[in-house]
N, C-alpha and C positions, 0 to 999 in steps of 0.2 A: 525599450525603444528599439525600433527596427535598425539593423545594421545596414549602413548605406551601401557597402560593397555588395552585399547580397541583393539589395534592390537594384543596383546598377547592372549586376549580372543578368537579372531577370529582364531588365529593359533591353540590354544588348541582344538577348535571345529573341525578343519580340521584334526588334528593329530589323535584325538580319532575316528573320522569316518573312517579314513584310516585303523587304527589298527583293528577296529571291523570288517571291510570288509576283511582284510588279514587273521585274525584268523578264521573267518567263512569259507572263501574259503579253507584255509589249512585243517581245520577240516573235511570239506566235502570231500576234495580230499583224505585225509587219510582214511576216513570211506568208501570211494568208492573203495579202492584198492582191497578189497576182493569181489570176485564175489558171494561167498556163503552167504546166508542170515545169519545174526547174531542173532540166536534165542536160542542158548544153554544157560543154566544157567551160564556157565563160561563167555561166551561173554557178556551177560547182566551185569554180575558183573563187568567186566572190563570197559564196557561203563559207568556204573554208577560211577566208580572211576575216570574217566577222567573229569577234570573240564572244562566246556564250558564257554566262556566269556558272561557276561550279556550284552545286547544291550546298547550302549551308550545313555544316556538320554540327548542328545544335539540336537539342531536344525540342519538340513542339511546345508552344505556350500552354500553360495550365491555368486553371481558374484562379490559383493564388497569385499569378502574375498580374491579374486584373483586379485584385481585391483592394478596396479602398479602406484606408485606416479610419475606423469609426470611434475609437476611444478618445474621449475628450481629455487632451493633455496640453501642456504649454508647448507650442511649436518651437523647434529649433531649426536653424538653417538647413541642416542635412535632411531632416525629416520632410520639411516643406518642399525642398528641391526634389526629393524622391517621389513625393505625391504628385508633383507636377509632371515629372517624367513618366509616372505610371499611367496618367490619364491621357497623355498625348497619343500613344499608339492606338488606344481604343477609339479616340475621336477620328484619327486618320483612317482607320479601317472602316469606320461607319460613314465617312464622308463620301459623296459622289465623286467619280473619277474626274469630272470637269471642274471641280472647285480648286482654285489656286490658293497658295499660302497667304496671299495678301488680300483675300476676300474679306468682306466685313464680317465680324463675329455675329453669330446667331443671337438674337435678342433673348433675354432670360425667359420671357413668356413662351417663346417658341421652343426653347430647350427643355422646358418642363411639361410640354404638351403630352397628354395621355396617348400612348401608341394605339394603333388600331387593334380592336379585339380579334383574337385568333379564333378560328372555328372550334366549336365544342368537340372535345375528345370523347371517344368511347370509354365508358367506365371500365376500369381494370378489374377483371374477374379474379376473385381470391383463388390462390393456388389450392388444389384439392389434395387432401392427405390420402386419398384412395389410390392404390397402385393402378397404373394404366391398364394392366391386364384384367383388373377386377372392376373397372369402371362400368363396363356394360352390365355386369351383374348388379352393381350398386344402383344403377338407373332403373333396372327392372324391379329391384326390391322396393325402391321408393314408390314406384308406380303401384305395385301390389299392395303395399301397406296402406297406401292412400285410398285404394278402391276395393281391395279384395281381402283385407285382413280378417274379416269376420269368417271367411272360408276356413281359416286356420285357427283362429282364436275367438271362440264364442263365449268364453267365460268372463264374468264380471271382473274387470281390473286387468285381465291378461292383455287384451288388445292395446290398451293405453300404455302398459308397461313395455311391451315389445316395440311399439312405435317410438317411444321415448328412447329406448335402448339403441335402436338402429339409427335414429336421427342423430344421436350424440356421436356415433362413429361414421357419420356421413353415408350411411347405408352400405358401408363396406361389408362384404360377406364375412361371417364369423367362422363358418365351418370349412371354407375352401380358400386357397390362395392360388390364383392363376389356374383354377379348375381342379387343383389337387387337394385332397383332404388334409386338414391340419391335425396336429397332435391332439388338440382338444376334441376335435370331431371323432377321432379314432377312440378316445377314451370314453366319450359319451355313448357312442355306438356299441362298444363292448359291454357297457353297463346295461344298456337297454336290452341287448340280446341275451343277457344273463339274468333277466328279471325273475325267471322261475326259481332261481336260487333263494330269492327273498319271499317265496310264496306268492309272487305276482304272476301275471300272465303276459308273456312277452308280446303276444299278438295285440295287446292293448297299446303298445308303444311302437308302431311300425317305423322301420328305418328305410328311408328312401334310397333308391339305387343311384348313387352318384356317378357310377361308371357309365350309366346310360344317359346322364345329363351332359349333353355336348353343346348346348346353346345357352345363352344368357337367361332365356325364359325358363328352361329346364333347371338350371343351376339355382336360380332364385326360388323356384317352386320347391326344390329339394331342401334348400336352406331353411325355409319357413316351416316345412313339414318336420324337419329334425328338431327345430326349436320347439315346436308344439309338443312333440313326443317327449322331449326332455322335461318340459314343464308338467306334463301329465304324470310322468314317472315321479318327479319330486313331490307333487301334491298327493298322489295316492300312496307313496311310500311313507309319507309322514302322517297323513290323516286317515288312510284306509280306502279301499276300493268301494266300500259302501259306508253310508252314515249309520251310526248306531241306532238312530231313531227308526230305521227301516226294519230292525230286527224285533224290537219290543218297546212298549211304552214304559217298561220298568228299567230303563237304562238312561243314565244322565252323566256324561263325562264332559269336561270342558273342551270346547273346540280349539284346535291349534292349527289353523290353515296356513299354508305357505304364502309368502309374499313373492309374486312373480318377479318383481324388480330385484329382490334379494337373491333369488335363485339364479337369475341371469348374471348378476354381478359376481356371485360366489363361484359358480361353475366355470365361467369364462375367464376368471382371473386366477384360478387355482393352478398350481403346478401339475396336479394330477386330477383332471376333470372327472375321471371315473370314480376315484375315491371321494371327491366332493359330492357327486351325485348319490353315491352309496350312503353318504352321511345323513340323508333324510330318512333312512329307516330307523326304527326304534333302537336306542343305544343300550337298553337294559340287558343285563347278563342273561336273564331267563329267555329273552327273545333270541339272543345270539346262540344259546344252547339249543333251542328248537331249530334254528337254522342248520346247525351241524347235524342234528338228528334227521332233518329232512334230506340232507345230502346223503346220509348213510342209508336211509330207507330207499332212496331212488337208485342207490348203487347195488342193492341186493338182487339176487336172482338173475344174474347175467347168463347163466347156463340154460339148458332146456327146462321148461316148466312142466312139472309133473301134474297131470290131470287125473282126477278120480273118475272112473267110468260110471255111467248110470247103472243101476241095478236095484235089487230088492232092498227094502229097509232092513237095517241091521240093529238088533236090540239085544242088550245083555240083561238077563234076569238073574238077580242074586238068589242064593239059597235062602229059604225061610223055614228053618227047622227041618224036621224029617219029612214033612209032607210035601214040600216043594224044593226040589234040588236045584242047584245052579244050572242055568241054561246058557251055554256059550256056543254061538254059531261060528261057522267058518266061511270065509269068503276070500277069493284071490285078490280083492282090492285092499285088504287090511294092511299088508306091508307098505303099500303106497300111502295109506292113511296114516300109518305110524310115522313115516318120513315127513309127511305134511305137518303133522302135529308135534313133531320134535320128540317122539318117543324112541330113544336109542336102544332100550332094552328089548331083546328078542325081536330085532328089526325085521326078520323074515317070517315071523310067526303070523299065520293066517287066521288065528282065533280072535274074534271080537270079544275080548275079555273085559274085566272090570276096569283095568287101567286105560284101555282104549276108550271105553264108554265114558269114563270120567274126563278124559281129554276132550272128547266131543262135547260133553256138557259144558265145560269151561269155554270152549270155542263159541258155542251157541249163546252163552250168556254175554260174551264180549261182542258178539255180532248182532245183538238185539233180537235174537231168536228165542223161542221158548226152550228153556234149558231142560230137555228131556233125556239127553244122552243117547237118543236114537238117531242113527244115521239115515235121514230121510232125504227126499229129493231137494228140498230147500237148503238143507245143510250141505249137501254135496255141491250145489251151485255156489253157495257162499264160500266154501273152502276153495273151490276152483277159481274164484275171483280172489286173487292174491290178497292176503290179509294186509300186506304192506300198503295196498291201495287205500284201504279204509284208514289205516294209520296216517298215510300221507294227507288225506283229506282232513283228518282231525288236527294234524299239526298245522296245516295251512290256515284253517279257520281260527286256531288259537293265535297264530302269528298275526292274523288280521285284527284280532281283538287287542293285541298289544299296541297296535297303531292308535287305538282310541285313548289309551291311557296317557297321562301327562308325561312329558319327557323327564321332568324332575319329580320323582315320586315322593321324596322326603323333604324335610325342613333343613336347609343348609346350615342354619345357625345351631342346629341340634345334632350335627354330625350326620345329616341326611337321614334322620330317623323317620320311620313311617310304620304304619300298620297295614298289612296286606292279608285279606281273607279270601280264601279260595272256596267257593260254594260247592263244586262237585267233589272236592277232597275233604270238605268239612273240617278245615283247619284254619287257624289264625296264627300269624307270625308277626313278631315285632322285630324290625330290622334297624340297624344303625351301623354307620361306617362300612357299608357293603357286606355286612355279615348278619346272621341271625342271632338275636339277643334272647328271644324266648318264644315258645310256641305252645298252643293248647288246642284241644278239640272244641268244636262248636256245633250247635244245632241251628239249622237254617230253615227258611220258609218252605212250606209244602208246595209242590208243583201246582200251577194254575194261578188263581187270583191271589194266592198268598206267597207267591215266589219272592224271595229276597231280591231287591233291586241291585243293579250294578251301578256304582257311583264312586266319585271321589269327592270327599269333603274333609274338613279339619275338625278334629276333636278338641273342644274348647274347655271342657270341664267334666268332672265325674261327680256323681251324686251318691253319697252313702246314705242308706236308709231311704230309698226313693218311695214316693207315692206312685201307685200305678194309676195313670189316667187311661181308662179303657178307650181304645180307638173307636171312632164312630162306626167303622165297618163291623166291629164285634158287637157294639151296642145294638145296632139295628138288624143285623143278620143273625145274631145268636141270643143276646140277652133279652130283647123284647119278646121274641117268640117264646123264650123260656118263662118269662113273666106271665104270659097268657096261660101257661099251664100251671104255674105255681107262683102266686104273687109274693111269696116270702123267700124265694130262692136267693135273692141278692143279700138280704139280711143274714141269712144262714151262712153265706159265703164270706161275710165280713165286708161287703161292698156298700158304699154310700151312693144313694140315688138323689140327684139334684135336678131341678128343672128351672130353666130360665123363663123370663116373661114371654119370650117369643116362642115358647113351646119346645125349644131344643133340650135334649137330655144330656146330662153328664153323669157318668158313673166312675167312681174312683175307689181305690183300696188303700187304706192308710199304711204307713211303713210298719214293718214287723217281720217276724220270722217266716210267716206264711204268705207274705206278699208275692205276687206272681213274678215280680222282677227280682226277687231275692234281696240281697243286701246292697248291691251296687248297680248303678246304671252309668253307662259310658255314652256321653252326649256329643254327637257331631250333627248339628242342626241341618236338616235337609227337607226337601219338598215331599218326600215319601213318608216322613214322620217315623222312620225306623231308627233303631239304636241297638247297642249291645248291652247285655245285662246278665246278671246272675239268675239262677232259677232254683226253686226248692225241689224240683224234680230232676235228680241227678242220674236216674237210671238210664235215660236215653243216650247218654254219652258212651255207653258200652256197645251200642249198635254200630255196625259198619256204615250203613246209610242212615243219615240223621236229618232228613228234611221233614220236620214235624211242626214248625212254628207258624205263626200268622204273618211272618215276614221279618220280624226282628231276629237278632242273632243271640243265642244263649251261649255263655262262655263257661267252660268247665271249672276253671280255677280263677275266679274273679279277683280274689284278694292278691294273688301273685301278679295278675295282669295289671291291677291298679298300682301296685308297688313298682312294677317295671316302668310303667309310663311316668309315674311321678318322679322317679329317680332320673329320668331323662330330662323332663321339663323343670323339675325343682330339685336339682342334685344336692343342694346344701341341706335339705330337710330330712334326708336319709330315711325315706319311708321303707317299711318292711311289711310283709304280710301280717305279722303280729300286730304292728301298729295300726294297720287298716282294720283288722278285726276288733281291736280295742275301741273303735269308733261306732260299732254296731249299737243300735238303740231304736228309739221311736221318733226321732226328730231328724228331718232332712239336713244333711251337711253337704254343701257344694264346695268342691276344691277346684279352683280355676287354674288353668294352665297359662303361665305368662307368655309362652310361645305355643300356639296350637300345633298339634301333631297330625299330619295328613293321614287319612284313612282311605284305603283303596279296596273296594269290594269288587272282586274279579270272578271270572268264570273260566277256569283253566281245566279243560278236560284232557289236556296233554301238557306235561311239564317234565323237566329232567330233575331227578332227585339228587341228593348230595353224593350218591355213589356214581353219578353219571349215567343212570339208567332212565330210559324213556318210560314215563308212567302215563297210562291212559285211564280216564275215569268215565263213568256213565254220564250220558247227556241227559241229566235229570230234568232240566227245564226245556229240552228240545231246541236250545239255541244253535247247536251245531247244525242240526237238520235244516233249520230256517235259513241259516247263512249259506249252506251249500246249495239250497234251492235257489237262492238269490243269485249266487255266483254262476250257477249253471244255466239259469233262465234269462240272464241279462248280458249285455255286451257293453264293454268299454265304459263310456261316461254315464250310461244309463244307471249304473250302479250307484252313482253319487247323488241321485235325486233324493232330497230329504223329505221324509214323510212327517207332516206335522202331527204331533201327538198332544192330546189334551192333558191338562194337569189332573192329578188324582182328585176325585170328588169325594168330599166328606160331608156333603149335605144330607139332610134327612130324606131317606127314600120315601117315595110316594106310597101311601097306604099304611105306613108304620104307625102304630098307636099303642097306648098303654091301657091295661085294664083299669077300671074305675077304682078298684080297691087296693091299688098299689100305694104303699106308704113311702113318702119322700122324706129324706133326711133334712132337706131345706129347699126353699125357693130363693131365687135371687133376681134382682132387677136386671134390666137390659138383657143382653144376650150372654153376659159373662165373658171371661177370657177365651180366646180361641184355643183349639186343641194344641196348635203349635206352641202357643205361649205357655200353656200348662206344662208341656214337655220340656221346653228349652228356655223358658223365660221370655219376657216381652222383648220384641225387637226394638220397639220405641216405648217410652213410658206411657202407659194407657191413661186415659182420663179417669177421674174418680167415678165410681159406679154409684149412682143415686138409687137408694132403696125406695121403691114406690109404696110398699105396703109391708107390714110385719110378716116375718117368716112364720109359716104354719107347718105343723107336722104332717097334716093331711090336707090337700087342697080341696076346695069346694067342688 
């Protein structure tokens, strides 16, 4: 219940204020009745005699002084009196000046009449969160994004993401505040300018000149250009400057494009925008090691470069018995040649001897020149083009290929276990928990149409005592022509020839010691129909270059490989090489992996070995040359145009036929299982095959 004393005090303040106002107005009106100035002594004396009220020393009335009690309660005398007192001042103030106290009270209907409507007010504009100094730039950004954003962002999804991002911040500039660069802007600019450290081209990510941007138009233009360069960098750092399909049809890696909205949110909210942007580069250790080697290579040769002068060809001829003595020529260029090729012994010797000739031969081999050991004009030109330039190019294209690979190479539930095979190095490694578990030599596909494809798939099972289902390419390109010459060649090789009703041919070799796949096949289903397997021909593993297969990968020690993989995915079964060999026989045995193991087939012509040394390998498939040609012949975003590649065709080539006297092991109805299903099992349960006619040994 309201305290009467507090209510009375409020009333007193209102009454005194009204009285003071009334007296002041009345005095002023009376004083103003005379038009003549009151300046005579008599007037001044009269004015001095008239008492003027002193201003009331009370606070002005507040809204609470006029507040009506609305709570429904049982009234008591004090409260009722207070309410009456509270309403009187309001009525008095609202009444016209000529209304006397004894006038008739206003009828209730008139008292409740609706007051005249006030003029409509202007809608109140919401307060902007953009700093006043940045508002002109924000206005320009809104205009540009509404009409010209395709000028800056022409990739699918980028324009919408950028517009949404800037709309959410009321188009406030991101990279400047009151015209000055922000910390985020400085970090992004530093990363873009240092793009070469990642094997990228800084020219592809231009940085606008903010110092020259002195108007809102120029600042908004620079803002969007820097945003576009940042998005370009993140995308190419993560996915590559070129798509793998531009290089070869024999490459298939999973795409992992950037999300422009995620890039904008990540970089702009990070404490270190430079580090956040750098994070879109590959995280793998082998990539980071190549990055370090790239920096080392670029730091070499800061002093004057030694150039070998042109001159006659130099050739060393070794002695051949008594009839042909050793021929060693002299030339003043030889000491410089020794320095170039790293020969420290007899550094000032001008003789082109056996040691110098051997160093020249090795250089020629590494530079894709004919390795003759003769110092000719082409060799001099290659030597004068610093070797580190070729090494830099090789490192850069290898860093580019790392961008194609998945960020997560291994299976997390298996300690990030994975298989990685390096074609130019002819090696296979099993990795787990960041370290190498096991390694072996491999034989890979021959250059050309039999090149081993680059891919990432998952190994789902291994097959002990596999059947060799001969690939269609071998059937139609090799075996059918051989049958034309000798209709009995397949039977002598232990191969089975079958023909489907549609005329397609299937050739297979039953399990056994002589099987072309050896004793074990490692299955990671893929569109190229390749796999890893044992081989009865072990002698090829002794060679340094081992590109001899039709595309599949032959493993030197398959029993150890199988045991290593099975101990990762089935650790409780305790497989050993001896246990694997005990399963050898004539019936296929499939051992399925509860958790598949990723298999990454790579092409690393440059890598850092365990001793920290940069290793370079021969570009056996010409992938480096193709990529360098693309990088040098294209600019910026043109590199990312994807070239559509057709799927490999395993259909019967036109004109292929069988001699009439070839004996079939069997005929079968329909078209039979596909080659993929023969290799890796059916992807879906096939319908039952209806046999239309009895099988015959020899078709009519």
